[in-house]
C-alpha positions as CSV (number, residue, x, y, z in Angstrom):
1,M,71.6,74.8,65.1
2,L,68.6,76.6,65.9
3,K,66.4,73.7,66.1
4,K,68.5,72.3,68.5
5,I,68.1,75.3,70.9
6,K,64.7,75.4,70.4
7,S,64.4,71.9,71.6
8,N,66.4,72.2,74.9
9,V,64.3,72.0,77.6
10,W,65.7,75.1,79.4
11,F,65.1,77.4,76.4
12,Q,61.2,76.3,76.3
13,R,61.3,77.1,79.8
14,I,62.9,80.0,79.6
15,S,60.9,81.3,76.5
16,N,57.7,81.3,78.1
17,K,56.0,84.5,77.9
18,Y,55.2,84.2,81.8
19,V,58.7,83.7,82.9
20,L,60.1,86.2,80.6
21,S,57.5,88.9,82.0
22,S,58.6,87.7,85.7
23,I,62.4,88.1,84.6
24,V,62.0,91.9,83.2
25,F,59.7,92.4,86.0
26,C,62.5,91.5,88.8
27,V,65.3,93.2,86.8
28,W,63.1,96.3,86.6
29,M,62.3,96.3,90.7
30,L,66.0,95.3,91.2
31,F,67.8,97.6,89.1
32,L,65.7,100.1,87.4
33,D,62.8,101.3,89.9
34,T,63.3,104.5,92.0
35,H,62.8,102.4,95.0
36,S,65.5,99.7,93.6
37,V,67.4,97.6,95.9
38,L,71.2,99.6,95.2
39,I,69.0,102.8,96.5
40,Q,67.6,101.0,99.4
41,R,71.2,100.0,100.5
42,N,72.3,103.5,99.9
43,L,69.6,104.8,102.2
44,S,70.2,102.0,104.7
45,S,73.9,103.0,104.9
46,E,72.9,106.5,105.4
47,I,70.4,106.0,108.0
48,N,73.6,103.9,109.6
49,T,75.8,106.9,109.4
50,I,73.3,109.6,111.0
51,N,72.5,107.1,114.0
52,Q,76.5,106.9,114.5
53,D,76.6,110.7,114.6
54,I,73.6,111.0,116.9
55,E,75.2,108.6,119.0
56,F,78.3,110.6,119.2
57,Y,76.7,114.0,119.7
58,E,74.4,112.5,122.5
59,T,77.6,111.3,124.4
60,E,79.4,114.5,123.6
61,L,76.3,116.6,124.8
62,Q,76.4,114.4,128.1
63,S,80.0,115.3,128.7
64,M,79.5,118.9,128.3
65,R,76.3,118.9,130.6
66,S,78.8,117.2,133.5
67,E,81.4,119.3,132.8
68,L,79.2,122.7,132.6
69,S,77.4,121.3,136.2
70,E,81.1,121.0,137.4
71,L,81.9,124.3,136.2
72,E,78.6,126.0,137.6
73,S,79.1,124.6,141.0
74,N,82.9,124.6,141.6
75,P,84.5,128.1,141.2
76,K,88.2,126.8,141.4
77,A,87.3,124.4,138.6
78,F,85.6,127.5,136.8
79,E,88.9,129.8,137.2
80,K,91.0,126.6,135.8
81,Y,89.0,126.1,132.5
82,A,89.1,129.9,131.9
83,R,92.8,130.0,132.4
84,E,93.7,126.7,130.6
85,K,91.1,127.5,127.6
86,F,90.9,131.1,127.0
87,W,94.4,132.3,128.8
88,M,92.4,134.6,130.8
89,H,94.6,135.9,133.9
90,K,94.3,138.2,136.8
91,P,95.6,141.7,136.3
92,G,99.3,141.8,136.9
93,E,100.2,138.2,136.2
94,K,102.2,137.2,133.4
95,I,101.3,134.4,131.1
96,V,104.2,132.2,130.1
97,L,103.9,129.6,127.6
98,I,106.3,126.6,127.7
99,E,106.3,124.8,124.1
100,I,107.8,121.3,124.8
101,P,109.2,119.6,121.7
102,Q,107.4,116.2,120.8
103,E,109.5,113.4,119.5
104,D,108.4,111.1,116.7
């Protein structure tokens, strides 16, 4: 049985020391090295996530800058923003909050 396996062409090619060392090298580089394919894939995933976060924050920053320029140039918009966001009111005014029930 062992002679039959050793006489097989594929076994002779795989048992060559150069092929064996190449296989060990490839396994080492793919899975065991500090720069392995798995680690590189995880790092690439993190980079994509961070780039998406950067795009999100850049669009948010742009919208906040446009809102700020609107508030700086329009006193009515500034007063409306202060009343809606911070519940500010003029002296003598009363704030009445009306809660509308939401239907699910």
